[in-house]
C-alpha positions as CSV (number, residue, x, y, z in Angstrom):
1,X,-53.4,-176.8,159.0
2,X,-54.3,-173.1,158.4
3,X,-52.7,-173.4,155.0
4,X,-54.6,-176.6,154.3
5,X,-57.9,-174.9,155.4
6,X,-57.1,-172.0,153.0
7,X,-56.5,-174.4,150.1
8,X,-59.7,-176.3,150.9
9,X,-61.7,-173.0,150.7
10,X,-60.0,-172.2,147.3
11,X,-60.5,-175.7,145.8
12,X,-63.9,-176.6,147.1
13,X,-66.1,-174.4,144.8
14,X,-64.3,-175.7,141.7
15,X,-65.2,-179.0,140.1
16,X,-61.7,-180.2,139.8
17,X,-60.6,-183.7,140.7
18,X,-58.7,-183.7,144.1
19,X,-56.1,-186.2,145.3
20,X,-55.6,-186.2,149.1
21,X,-52.3,-187.5,150.4
22,X,-51.5,-188.4,153.9
23,X,-50.9,-191.2,156.5
24,X,-53.7,-193.5,157.6
25,X,-55.9,-191.8,160.2
26,X,-54.7,-188.3,159.5
27,X,-58.2,-187.0,158.5
28,X,-58.3,-187.3,154.7
29,X,-62.0,-188.3,154.8
30,X,-62.8,-185.2,156.8
31,X,-61.0,-183.0,154.2
32,X,-63.1,-184.8,151.5
33,X,-66.3,-184.0,153.3
34,X,-65.2,-180.4,153.7
35,X,-64.6,-180.1,150.0
36,X,-68.0,-181.5,149.2
37,X,-69.8,-179.2,151.7
38,X,-68.0,-176.2,150.2
39,X,-68.9,-177.1,146.6
40,X,-71.9,-176.3,144.4
41,X,-72.8,-180.0,144.8
42,X,-73.3,-179.7,148.6
43,X,-77.0,-180.6,148.2
44,X,-76.2,-183.7,146.2
45,X,-75.0,-187.1,147.5
46,X,-71.6,-187.7,149.0
47,X,-70.7,-191.3,148.2
48,X,-67.8,-192.9,149.9
49,X,-66.0,-196.0,148.7
50,X,-63.1,-197.7,150.6
51,X,-61.3,-199.5,147.7
52,X,-59.2,-201.5,150.2
53,X,-62.3,-202.9,152.0
54,X,-64.1,-204.4,149.1
55,X,-62.9,-207.7,147.6
56,X,-61.5,-207.5,144.1
57,X,-64.2,-209.8,142.7
58,X,-66.9,-207.4,143.9
59,X,-65.3,-204.0,143.5
60,X,-66.3,-203.5,139.8
61,X,-69.9,-204.4,140.6
62,X,-69.9,-202.1,143.6
63,X,-68.6,-199.2,141.5
64,X,-70.6,-199.7,138.3
65,X,-73.7,-201.7,139.5
66,X,-75.0,-204.9,138.1
67,X,-78.1,-206.6,136.7
68,X,-79.8,-209.6,138.3
69,X,-78.0,-212.8,137.4
70,X,-74.8,-210.9,136.3
71,X,-72.8,-213.2,138.6
72,X,-73.4,-215.8,141.3
73,X,-75.3,-214.3,144.2
74,X,-76.6,-211.3,142.2
75,X,-80.3,-212.0,142.8
76,X,-81.4,-208.4,142.2
77,X,-80.2,-205.5,140.0
78,X,-78.3,-202.9,142.0
79,X,-77.1,-199.4,141.3
80,X,-73.4,-198.8,141.5
81,X,-71.7,-196.0,143.5
82,X,-71.1,-193.9,140.4
83,X,-74.8,-193.9,139.6
84,X,-75.6,-193.0,143.2
85,X,-73.1,-190.1,143.0
86,X,-75.0,-188.5,140.1
87,X,-75.2,-184.7,140.9
88,X,-72.8,-185.0,143.8
89,X,-69.4,-186.2,144.8
90,X,-67.8,-189.6,144.9
91,X,-64.8,-190.2,147.2
92,X,-62.5,-193.1,146.4
93,X,-60.6,-193.8,149.6
94,X,-57.4,-195.9,149.5
95,X,-57.4,-195.7,145.7
96,X,-53.8,-196.9,145.7
97,X,-55.1,-200.4,146.8
98,X,-57.4,-200.7,143.7
99,X,-56.6,-203.8,141.6
100,X,-55.1,-203.2,138.2
101,X,-58.0,-204.8,136.4
102,X,-60.5,-202.3,138.0
103,X,-58.1,-199.4,137.4
104,X,-58.5,-199.9,133.6
105,X,-62.3,-199.8,133.9
106,X,-62.2,-196.8,136.1
107,X,-60.2,-194.8,133.6
108,X,-63.0,-194.9,131.0
109,X,-65.5,-193.7,133.6
110,X,-63.3,-190.7,134.6
111,X,-62.7,-189.8,131.0
112,X,-66.3,-190.1,129.6
113,X,-68.4,-190.1,132.8
114,X,-70.0,-193.2,131.2
115,X,-70.1,-196.8,132.5
116,X,-71.9,-200.1,131.9
117,X,-73.3,-202.1,134.8
118,X,-72.2,-205.7,134.9
119,X,-74.6,-208.0,132.9
120,X,-76.1,-205.0,131.1
121,X,-75.8,-203.6,127.5
122,X,-77.0,-200.1,128.5
123,X,-74.4,-197.4,128.9
124,X,-75.2,-195.0,131.7
125,X,-74.0,-191.5,132.4
126,X,-73.3,-189.8,135.8
127,X,-72.5,-186.2,136.6
128,X,-70.1,-186.5,139.6
129,X,-67.0,-184.8,141.1
130,X,-64.2,-187.2,141.9
131,X,-62.2,-187.0,145.2
132,X,-59.5,-189.6,145.9
133,X,-57.2,-190.4,148.8
134,X,-54.3,-192.6,149.5
135,X,-51.5,-193.1,152.0
136,X,-49.2,-194.7,149.3
137,X,-46.6,-193.1,147.0
138,X,-48.6,-193.4,143.8
139,X,-45.7,-192.2,141.6
140,X,-43.6,-195.0,143.0
141,X,-46.4,-197.4,142.5
142,X,-46.5,-196.4,138.8
143,X,-42.8,-197.0,138.5
144,X,-43.3,-200.5,140.0
145,X,-46.1,-201.3,137.7
146,X,-48.7,-201.5,140.6
147,X,-50.7,-198.5,139.5
148,X,-51.7,-197.5,135.9
149,X,-49.9,-194.4,134.7
150,X,-52.9,-193.1,132.7
151,X,-55.1,-193.3,135.8
152,X,-52.4,-191.6,137.9
153,X,-52.3,-188.6,135.6
154,X,-56.1,-188.5,135.4
155,X,-56.5,-188.1,139.2
156,X,-53.3,-186.1,139.8
157,X,-55.0,-182.7,139.2
158,X,-55.2,-180.8,142.5
159,X,-53.2,-182.4,145.3
160,X,-53.7,-181.6,149.0
161,X,-51.3,-183.0,151.6
162,X,-52.9,-183.7,155.0
163,X,-50.1,-183.5,157.6
164,X,-49.7,-186.2,160.2
165,X,-50.7,-185.5,163.8
166,X,-47.1,-185.3,165.0
167,X,-46.5,-182.3,162.8
168,X,-49.5,-180.3,164.0
169,X,-48.0,-178.7,167.1
170,X,-50.5,-177.4,169.6
171,X,-53.4,-178.9,167.6
172,X,-52.6,-182.1,169.5
173,X,-53.7,-180.8,172.8
174,X,-56.8,-179.1,171.3
175,X,-57.8,-182.3,169.6
176,X,-57.2,-184.4,172.7
177,X,-59.4,-182.1,174.8
178,X,-62.0,-182.2,172.0
179,X,-62.1,-186.0,172.0
180,X,-62.2,-186.0,175.8
181,X,-65.3,-183.8,175.7
182,X,-67.1,-185.9,173.2
183,X,-66.3,-189.1,175.2
184,X,-67.4,-187.5,178.4
185,X,-70.7,-186.5,176.9
186,X,-71.3,-190.0,175.6
187,X,-70.5,-191.7,179.0
188,X,-72.0,-189.0,181.2
189,X,-68.7,-188.2,182.8
190,X,-67.3,-184.9,184.1
191,X,-64.6,-183.4,181.9
192,X,-61.1,-184.1,183.3
193,X,-58.1,-181.7,182.9
194,X,-54.7,-182.6,181.5
195,X,-51.8,-181.7,183.8
196,X,-48.4,-180.7,182.4
197,X,-46.9,-184.2,182.6
198,X,-49.9,-185.6,180.6
199,X,-49.4,-182.9,177.9
200,X,-45.7,-183.7,177.7
201,X,-46.4,-187.4,177.2
202,X,-49.0,-186.6,174.4
203,X,-46.5,-184.3,172.7
204,X,-43.7,-186.9,173.0
205,X,-45.7,-189.8,171.4
206,X,-45.2,-190.3,167.6
207,X,-48.9,-191.1,167.0
208,X,-48.4,-193.5,164.1
209,X,-52.2,-194.0,164.0
210,X,-52.6,-190.2,163.8
211,X,-56.0,-188.6,164.8
212,X,-57.7,-192.0,164.9
213,X,-55.2,-193.3,167.4
214,X,-55.6,-190.1,169.5
215,X,-59.3,-190.4,169.6
216,X,-59.1,-194.0,170.8
217,X,-56.5,-193.1,173.4
218,X,-58.7,-190.4,174.9
219,X,-61.6,-192.8,175.2
220,X,-59.3,-195.4,176.8
221,X,-57.8,-193.0,179.3
222,X,-61.3,-191.7,180.3
223,X,-62.7,-195.2,180.8
224,X,-59.7,-196.5,182.8
225,X,-59.0,-193.4,185.0
226,X,-60.7,-192.4,188.2
227,X,-61.5,-188.9,186.9
228,X,-60.2,-185.6,188.0
229,X,-56.9,-184.5,186.6
230,X,-55.1,-186.8,184.1
231,X,-51.4,-187.2,184.6
232,X,-48.6,-189.0,182.7
233,X,-49.3,-192.1,184.6
234,X,-52.8,-192.4,183.0
235,X,-51.1,-192.4,179.6
236,X,-48.5,-195.1,180.4
237,X,-50.2,-197.4,177.8
238,X,-48.7,-195.1,175.1
239,X,-45.3,-196.7,175.8
240,X,-41.9,-195.4,176.8
241,X,-41.3,-191.7,176.6
242,X,-37.8,-192.2,175.1
243,X,-39.0,-192.3,171.5
244,X,-40.0,-188.7,170.9
245,X,-41.8,-187.3,167.9
246,X,-40.0,-184.7,165.8
247,X,-42.3,-181.9,167.1
248,X,-41.5,-182.8,170.7
249,X,-37.8,-182.8,169.9
250,X,-38.1,-179.4,168.3
251,X,-39.8,-178.0,171.5
252,X,-36.9,-179.5,173.6
253,X,-34.4,-177.8,171.3
254,X,-36.1,-174.4,171.5
255,X,-36.4,-174.7,175.3
256,X,-32.6,-175.3,175.5
257,X,-33.1,-178.9,176.8
258,X,-31.4,-180.4,173.8
259,X,-28.2,-179.5,171.9
260,X,-28.4,-179.0,168.1
261,X,-26.2,-182.1,167.6
262,X,-28.4,-184.3,169.8
263,X,-31.5,-182.9,168.0
264,X,-30.0,-183.9,164.6
265,X,-29.2,-187.4,165.8
266,X,-32.6,-187.9,167.4
267,X,-34.3,-186.8,164.2
268,X,-32.2,-189.3,162.2
269,X,-33.2,-192.0,164.7
270,X,-36.9,-191.1,164.3
271,X,-36.8,-191.3,160.5
272,X,-34.9,-194.6,160.6
273,X,-37.7,-196.0,162.8
274,X,-40.3,-194.7,160.4
275,X,-38.5,-196.2,157.5
276,X,-38.0,-199.6,159.2
277,X,-34.2,-199.1,159.3
278,X,-33.9,-198.3,155.6
279,X,-31.0,-195.8,155.6
280,X,-31.4,-194.9,151.9
281,X,-35.0,-193.8,152.3
282,X,-34.2,-191.9,155.6
283,X,-31.3,-190.1,153.9
284,X,-33.6,-189.1,151.0
285,X,-36.1,-187.6,153.4
286,X,-33.4,-185.6,155.1
287,X,-31.9,-184.3,151.8
288,X,-28.7,-186.2,152.5
289,X,-26.7,-188.8,150.5
290,X,-26.5,-192.3,152.1
291,X,-22.8,-191.5,152.7
292,X,-23.6,-188.3,154.6
293,X,-26.1,-190.1,156.7
294,X,-23.6,-192.9,157.5
295,X,-21.1,-190.2,158.6
296,X,-23.6,-188.7,161.1
297,X,-24.5,-192.2,162.4
298,X,-20.8,-193.0,162.9
299,X,-20.5,-189.7,164.9
300,X,-23.3,-191.0,167.1
301,X,-21.4,-194.1,168.1
302,X,-18.2,-192.2,168.9
């Protein structure tokens, strides 16, 4: 995270297009906001568009605007998001979910900074900086024909990886306490403390929903607990402790609570769960061949 912060500080003042990669809920939108605040456009608008949340039939009108009567239900003319972003930044979240038909229209806007609202013959210009985010493998989407290659290379300028929560080490406890404090203030409650067993449960959880899941978990535990010190029992809703995250496994290894062989097998099991049992993808992430992974799995069953 320190390295990510350093790169944000380096990239923010530039006007380059930035592609943010990371799992859902890992904080890509917060990074986009930090990039905007650190830019020369900070006094301009910051326009957010969730490409996955807008129906395909309306996305083009949402992005480029429309005239009255351009389509059924268009009673009034409306500015599009690119027009609203003039002089500022536009953030296209979940760009990997954008339909192919809209991708082609977007490419021209990114190349020329020009667009035509639906139902209009007037070409408009907008001075914007583009930030994009996705949790998908866009290179793979290009190979599968789901994402336009020209658009991929247009947005693949500066790439920032936002790490998942399970890889952030002690940030987890700091964030947990931060969200507890915010929730306590909202509900007028006293700030509880986390005992060692609670911290171990938090470290052991894989957090597939990342920071968003952690924030919701802190609100839930505060609402359902009696206050005072929070223990592992208060976090029982997170599920069994047996499925440890890689960071927690590493801590066990360093404390001498886990052998190197057991650590290796546990990591393999974690990755297999994340890849829904796909051994080929898990092997690739480990830098192994499928045959090498199969050998290690056979050792596990001996």
